[in-house]
N, C-alpha and C positions, 0 to 999 in steps of 0.2 A: 487646489492643493490642501485646503483645510480638511478635506475628508481623509487625508493621510494620517493626521493626528487622531482623528476620530477612529480610524482603523486600529491604530495601536492601542487606543483607549479600550476598545471593545475586546481586543485580544487579551489585554492585561486583566480585564475584569473576568474573562473566561478562565484565565490561568488561575486566578485566586479562587474562583468558585470551584474549580476542579482540583485544587490542591497543589498547583505548580507555583511555588514561591521562589524558584531559582536556587533552592538549597540542594546540597549534594544528595543524590538519590539514585536508586537502581533504575529509575525510569528516565527517559529523555526529557529534557526541560526546554520549553519554548520561551519562558520568561527571559532567560539570559540572552537570547538572540534579538530581543526587541530593543530598539533605541529608547533611552529614557534619560531624563535630567534628574540627577540626584543632588539634593541640596545638603551640603556638608558644612558644619561649623561647630565651634565649641560652645559651651554654655555661656550665655550672656554675650554672644557675638552679634545679636540682632537678627538671627536667622528667622525667627517667627515674625518679627516686624517686617522683614523684607517680603515674606510670603503674603502677609496681610495687606501690605501696600500694593502688591501686584494684583491681588484679588479686589481690594477696595473695601474689605469688610473685616470686622473683628470676629474671628471664629476659632482661633487656636487656643488651647489651654495655656494658662500662664501660672507661674509660681516659682518657688525656689527649688533647687535640686534638679533632678531629671524629670522633666514634664512629658516630653515625647518618648514613650516607651515602646511604641510600635511604628514601623514605617507607615507613612500616610501618603497614599497615591492620590494626588490632587489633580483632578481633571477639570480644566476650565473650558467652558463652551460659550462662545459669543452668540448672543441672540439679538435680533434686530430691535425688538421692543418687548415690553412686558415687565412684570415684576421679577426681581431677582429671587432665586430659590436654590436650594441645595438638596441633593439626594445621596443617600448612602446605598452601596450595593447590597448590604445585608438588610436594608429596609427599602426594597425597590418600589413599593407603592406609596411611600410617604414623602411628601415634599415639605422641606423646612424653609419657611420664609423668615423666621426669627433666628438670626445667626448666633444668638446666645444659646439657643437650644442645640445648634450644631456643635458648639464647644462642649456642651454637656454630654451630647451623644458620643463624641470622640472619647471623652473621659470614661463614660460608662462602657463603651465597647472595648476599650483598652483593659478595663477591670474584668470584663467577662473572659478575656483571653488569659490575662496574667494573674487574675485575682486582685484583691485589694492590697497587695504587697507592692514593692518597688521593683519587681522583676521586669525583664524586657522580653519581647517576643519578635520573631522575624516575620510573623504572619501579618501582611499589610491590611490596612483599612482603606477602602476605596470611597472617596468623596468626590462627587461631581457638583460643580457650581455653574449655574446658568445665569448670565448677566450681560447686559449691553455694554458694560464698562470693563470687560476683560477681552483678551485675545485668546484664540484657540491654543492651548498650551497644556502640557502634562508635566507635573513635577512630583518627585518622590522626596518627601520630607523625612529625613533620617534622624534618629535620636542624636542629641548633641553630645559631642565628645567631652569627656570629663577626666579629671585626674584623681578624684577622690570619691569613694563610695559614701553615700549618706546613710543615716540611720535607717535600718530596715532592709538594707541592700547587702548582698554578699560582696566580699572583697573582689570577686572576679568580675563584677559588673563593669569595671573600667575596661578590662580586656575584652569582655563580651561585646560591649558597644563598639569598640574599635574593630573587632573582627567582623561584626555585622556591617559596619560602614565600608570596610575594606572589601568585603565580599560583593557589595554592590558596585563600588566604583572601579574595581580592578577589571571588570568586564569590558572588552573593547568597544561594546556598543553603548556604554554609559557616558553621558556628558556630565562633567563635574561642575557644579556651581559652588565654588568655594567662597564662603562668607567669612570675612575677616574684619574685625573692628579697627578703625583708623587710629583710635586713641591708645592702641597697644603696639608694641614692636612687632612688625610683620614676621620677624625671624622666630617669634614664639607662637605664631598662629597655628592652631591645631589643624585647621582646614588645609592650609598651604603645606604643612608638613606631611600629612597623609596623602594629599594629592600628588605631591612630588614623588612619593614612593611608588605609586602605581602609574603615574604619567610624568616621567622625568622630563620629557621634552615639552610638556604643556600643550600637547596637541588636542586634548579633549577637555581642557580646564578653562573655565571662565572665572575670572577673579572679580568678586564684588566687595567693595569697601564700604562699610557702614560707619555710622557715628562720626562722620567727617566734621559735623558741626560741633562736636564735643571735644575736638582736639585742643591742646593747650594753645594759648595765644602765642603768636609768633611762629607757629608751626603750621604746615599744610601737607597735603597728600599728593601734591602735583607730581612728584617724581614717581610715586607708585602708579598713579593713574596714567601717566605717560609711558609706563613700562620700563622706566630706567632702573628702579630699585629691584624689581623682580619681573622679568620678561616672560610673557605668555604669547602663544600664537594668536590669541584674540585680545583685543584691548580691554583694559580694566574698566569697570563701571562703578561710579560712586553713587550712593543713595543717601538720602537724609530721611530717617524714619521719625515717627512721632516720639516725643519724649515721654517718660513715665507720667509726667504731669498732664500731657495731652491725652494720654490713655485714660488717666483718672477722670479727666473732664469730658471724656467721650467726644473728642474732637473728630469731626467728620473726615473720612478718608479722602474725599474729593478735595476738601479744603487743604488737607495735608499734602496732597499731590501738588496743588497749586503753590503752596508754600515752598515745596521742594524745588519746583521749577524756578521760582523767584530767587531762591538761595543761590543756585548755580549761575543764574543769569546775572545776578547783582554782586556776586563775590568776585573781586578782581582776580584772585588766584585761579579761579575755575571758569571764568567767563569764556575763555577760548575753548573750553571742553564742554560747555553747557549743552550743545546739541546731541551729545552722546552720554549724558549723565541722567540719572533719575530712574525710578522704578518703572515708569511707563516705557522708557527706551529699553530698559532691561527686558521687560516682558515681550516687547515686539521683536527684539533681536533674538531672544531665546526661541520664540515661536518660529521665526523664519529659519533659524539654524536647525531646529528640530525637524521641520518639514524637509529641509535639504538632506539631513542625515537619513531620515526615514525613506525618502525617495531613493537614495543611493543603496540602501540596505534591502529594499523590497525584493530584488531578484535573488539575493542570497537567502532571504527568509523563505521565499517561495520554494527554492531548491531544497532547503532544509526540511520544510514541511512535507513536501512530496516524498522525500527520501524517508523521513521518519514515519509517515503514514504507511508506506510500503513495509517498513520494518515492523511496525506495530501490528499491521494486518497479518504479516507472515507469522509473527510470534503467536498472535491470538489464534490463527488457523492451526498452528502447531499444538497449542494448548487445548483446542477444541471447545465445544459448547459446555455450559454448566450442566450438572446432573439434576434430573427431575427428582422430586421427593416421593411421589406416589408410585404405586406398582404399575399402573397403566402408563405413566410417563416414562418410567424406566424401561418397560417393554418396548415402548415406541422408540425411545432413544437407541436401544440396542438394534431394533429392526432398521432404523434409519442408518446407523453405522454400517450394518451388514449390507444394506442396499448400496451405500457408497462404495464399499469394498467390491460388491458384485459388479457394479457398474465399471469400476476401474479394471476389474478382471476381464469383463467383456470388451472393453476398449483395447486391451492388449490383443485379444483374439481378433478383433475386427480391424486392426491396423491403425487405430487412433493413437495407440501407444506402442512402443517397440516391443518385440518379443514374439508376436504371433507369426511373423514371417519365417521363424525357425521351423514351424510345422510344415510349411510348404517346402522348405529345404529338405526335410526328411523325405517327402514324396518325390521331389524333383531330382534329388542328388543321391541321398543315402540309399533309398530303396533300389533304384536302378543300378547303382554301383554294386550293391550286395547281390543282386540277381546276376550281374555280369561275373562276379567272382565265383559263382557256382561252377563255372567251366564244364558245361554239359558235353562239350566235345571230347574231353578226356574221359568222362563217364561213358561216352558212347564210342570208345576206342574199338578197334577191330577185335581185339581179344575179348573184351567185355561183351560185345554184341554176339560174337560166336558162342561164348559161354552161356549167355542168357538165352539165346535162341535154342541152342542145343538142349539145355536143361528144360526149357519149356516144352520142347517136343517130346521129351521122355523116350520111351521105347518105341513110340510110333511117330515117325516124322510127319511134318505138316504136308498137306496135299497141294494147296495152291499158294498160300502165303502164311508165314509164321505168325498167326494172329496172337497166340499166347505170348510169343516172344515180344511182339510189338507192345502188348499190354504191360508186360513186366518191365520192359525198358522205359516206357512212358511213365508208369507209376513210380518207379524208383527215381526217375528224374524229377517229376513234379513234386514228390514228397519232400525233396530237398528245399523246395521253396518255402516250407514252413518256417525255417530258420530266419530268413530275411523278413518274413511276415511278422513273426513274433518280435523281432528286433525293431521293426517299425512301430509296433504297438508300444513297446517299452520306451522307445525314444520320444514318441509323442507324449506318453505319460510323464516322462521326466521334464519335458518342456512345460506341460500343463502344471506340474507341481512347482516348477521354478517360477512360473507366472503367478501362482498363488502367493509365494513369498514376496514377489515384487509388488503385487497389488496390496498386500498387507502393509508393506513398508511405505507405500504411496498413499495409504489411507491414514491421514493425519489423526482422525478421530480415534483410531485404534491405539495410537501411541500413548494416549493418556490413560488407557485402561489395559494394563498388562495381562490381567486374567482373561478378559474378553478376547484379547489378541491371540492368546494361546488357544483358547477354545475354538475360535473361528478357524485358525490355521489347522488345528487337528481335525475339525469337522470337514473342512474342504479336502484335506489329504485323504481322509477315509472315503469320501465320496469318489474321489479320483481312483482310488484302489478298486472300488466296486465297478467303476466304469471300465477300468483296464481289463478286469476279468471278463466282463461281458464283451468287450471289444476283441479280446484274444480269442474267445470262443467263436464269435461271428467271423473273424478273419480267417481262422484256421478251417472253419467250415467251407469257406470259399475254395481253399486249396484242396480239401477233401472232396469237394464236389467235382473238381477237375479230374481227380483220380478215379472217382466212382463212375463217371460216365464220359466217354470220349466223344468228340465231335466227329460223327460219321462222315459228314459232307467233306471234311478235309481229305479223307482218304478216297472218297468217290471222285473227287476232282483231280486226283493224281493221274498222270498219263499211264495208260495200260500198255505196257511193253511185255509181251509174253516171254520173250527170251530173257529180259532182264528181271522181270518180276517173278519168274518161276514157272517152270513147265513140268507137269507131272511125268512127262516122258524122259526128263533128264534124270540122271543118276543122283543118288543121295549126296555123293561127293561133290557133284556140280552145284547142288543147291547151297552148299556152304562155302563156295569159293569166295575169294576176296571181293570180287566185283559185286557179287550178290549181297554180301554182308555190308559192304560199304553203302550200297543203296538203302538197305534197311536202316543203318545208322543215320544216314542223311535224312531219311523220311522222319524218323523219330525226332531228330534234332529240330527239324523244321516245325514239327507239331509242338514240341516243348517250347520253342521260341514263340509260337503263336499263343500258347497258354500263358507264358511269361508276360507277353504284351497285354493280354487280357487282364491278368492279375495285377499288373502294374497300374491299371486304371481302376480296378474294382477294390483293391486293398485300401487305397486312400479313402474311397467312398465309405467303406465299412468303418474305418477308424474315425473319420469325421463324424459319421452318424452315431456311433456308439460312445465316443469320447468327447470330441470337441463340441458337438451339438448338445449333448447331455450336460456338459460342464457349463455351457451358457444357460441352459434351461433350468437345471436343478442342482446346482453345486451345493447349496446350503439347505435344501429341502428337509433333510433329516434333522439338521440342527434346529430349524424353525419348529419342527414338530416337537422336538424335545424341549425347546424353549417355552412353548405354550403350556407345558406341564409344570413349570417351576413356580415356586412361591416368590413373594416379594423380596424376602431376605436373600434367597438364592440369586435373584436378579441383581440385588444390591452388591453381592460379592463380585459379580462380573464387572461392575462399575466402581472399582476400588481406586479412587483418585486421591492423590496427595493433597491435604488441606492447604499446603503452601502454594500449590498450583492454583487452587481456587482463589486464594487471596491475590495472587499475581494476575490472574485473569481479570478480576474486578478492577484492579488498579490500571491495567492496560486498557481496559474498555473506557475508563474515564479519561485517560490521557489521549486515546484515539479520538474520543468525542471532542476534546479540546483542539486537536490539530485539524480535524475536519471543519470545525467551526471557524478556525483561523483561516483555513484555505478558502472557505466560502466568502469570508469577509474580504480577503485580499483579491480574490477573483472579481468580486463585485466592484471594488474600487478600480482595479486594473481595467475592467470592462468599460466602466464609465469614462475613464481617462482616454482609453483608446478610441471609443466612439466619438467623443467630443473633439479629439485631435486628429482624426483621419479624414481630412478633406480629400485625400487622394482616392478615397473609395467612391466619391460622388462623380457621376457622369463618366463611366468607363466605356470600353470599346463596343460600340453598337455593331460595328462590322463583324467582329468575331462572334458575337451572339447570333447574328444572322447566318454566318458561315456554318455554325454547328446546327442551327435550326434547319438548314437545308438538308441535313443528313437524317432528319427524323423519318421514321417509317411512314408509309402511306396510311393516311387516316389518323395519324397521331403525331407524337413528338416526344420530347423529353421534358420532364418537369424537374426543376431544381428547387428544392425546398430547404430553407434554413429555419430551424426552430430554436429560439433563444429563450431560455427559462430564467437566466440570471439577470439582475438589474442592469440597465434600465428596462430590459425585456421588451422585445418586439418580435412579431412574427412576420417574416417576409417570404413571399412566394414569387419566384421569378418564372414566368412562362416564356421559354425561348421561342421567339417568333417575332411578330411585329409589335408586340406591346409588352409592357411590364406592369405588374400590379404590386402595390406595396400596401400592406395592412399594418397600421401602427397601433401599438398598445401603450405607447409612452408619449407624454406631452412635450416632446422637444422636436424642433424642425431644423432642416438644413437651410442654407442661404438661398437654395434654389426655390423660387416662388411658383414654379410651374405646378400644375395639378394634373394628375393622371387618374382618369376614371373618377373625377370629383374628389380625389384625396390629395392633399399636399404631401409629397413624399419626403422622407428623410434621406433616402438614397434612390436615385433614378435608375442608374445602370451600374452594374458591377462588372468588373473584368472577369470573363469566364476563366481566364488563366489563373487569376487569384482565387476564384472559387474552387477550382480543381486542385489547387496546391494544398496537399494534406497538412503541411507544416505551417500554413499561413494563419493569419489571425482568425479567419472564419472557417478554415478548412475542417476543423474537428467537429463543427456543428452541422456539417452538410450531409444530406442523404439524397443520393441520386436514384431516381426510380422511373421506369418507363410508364407511360400512360397512353391510353388509346383515345 
């Protein structure tokens, strides 16, 4: 569990490094969601002495007035052995073994942020102390509450400090360590007053009573420590700090702790409470409670981080990449944006995005329906056939069959197909044009450059116009071809009926009788229907070849040619981005880095805890492994491979069959002492059902692949 506190420590350090201090901002904050212990107290309440007693070292600045002017994030790390040392986050490569120098560095770093005035700042200082005499714990030491501004400070400093403290402790994830002196009336305690405002039920507040040994004779703090005077959810803890005389004499902290234990053990009023009094007990209890709170908050933090990462990535994607400074970089950026647009456009046509299916609908529904609406049977009515055949014969009637009449009837019918053909070309053009607008809207990179967006849209539409004209010419040529040359075989295959087809011995009147003309109309209609069926197949081919295919191949070719002729300034005008967007992008990138770092930290801790706590994964069903192995193809099988890159990191390869091989890259072992192929395994057999479960602990790491 100790790694949970280290987890929060690392995330807090990352927050500070990347500018997330929990302040109100247009950016999402991770700091506010992290459990923390805030140390709150008024001036001269003994707050600094409590912290030094927990650490066992003199390291905090002392003096009159407001000494703590910036929050101090104090991270304690217990080490097994070795010399105690301290590290500051702003000086990562420097170790402080002299804690007097630690005090000086706190003062200097405060002055660097606030100047040598008495101003305060909410930007925290991060201090890590490594010692065998501490417990794993993180505390945030806040400036002491005051009622009067001292010389050199603005009158607003009293309110500023109170607002800073309240901003920390009002967050639901903050644990409040309220420091109150026992030799003052608890009703006047600044720490209790402000804690009660933000935590009226005392569910997050730990009360610490200092200066118990300095109370007037005949008085004691038993009622407070037993929770009778002011009840909190957690028991009060009393501490006895070093006196000012002890501090002046440099009394050792270890000796001071020993004296504190003796005080509570030997004082009759507090003897029954001695087991839960003192700074050592305070540190252990706060460490244990902090671990418990962190553990309970981890799922919520994980959910928040995942959600925020998605939101940040979405917004960064919407804002796009930063602009290059040189001409080549600008040209490359424009070409890349155009490539993304072109790819989006092709995906619409290829069915990976919606919209391309509308083109098929034109060919499958719109064109056939338009051809049916031509109503050739009405055009080939008895009266029209008689009129056309008679006019075609002129003054000299046909001898065997009215060939000219046939041609005129066929040509006049086929020509009417030009309308549906042109309509199909225009419909496909409209769809292609609409897909251009869709692809532009879906190309997030174009949204940040309005001028480039307009230029690309205009260039694409101009190309489609040229393609439509070419397609219309090619498609109408198909119709004209059917008019210019008739399919002779169609007529040769018709049944030759002399009496019905015409006989030169018949009179002219007989040749134009209804039966004869009806046969002519029927023959023409059959031929025209054959032509329609042919054009119904060939028109889509022409349209796809001239429009769809060309749109996929060369939609922006003319634009690229023109782009290569432009100067750097002209290219810069295409990439006209708002400076505010550039600043926003930089801030979002830093915040995204923070959240990804936090996610990696949490995943590493969660992974370790799950691995160490999952005995159920050891020795699973051998029978099911064999059952699946029996289904392997001849000469091969299936390989299940799990590759783990996050700590503790091991690679495991399971060969389904009669044996299991485990290759370990981490130095920890299971209780199973068997060896497989000379290797002591961490996991012997895993349930195949668990492995196949996508939502399981291991499922997302698995990759199934056949092998021979």
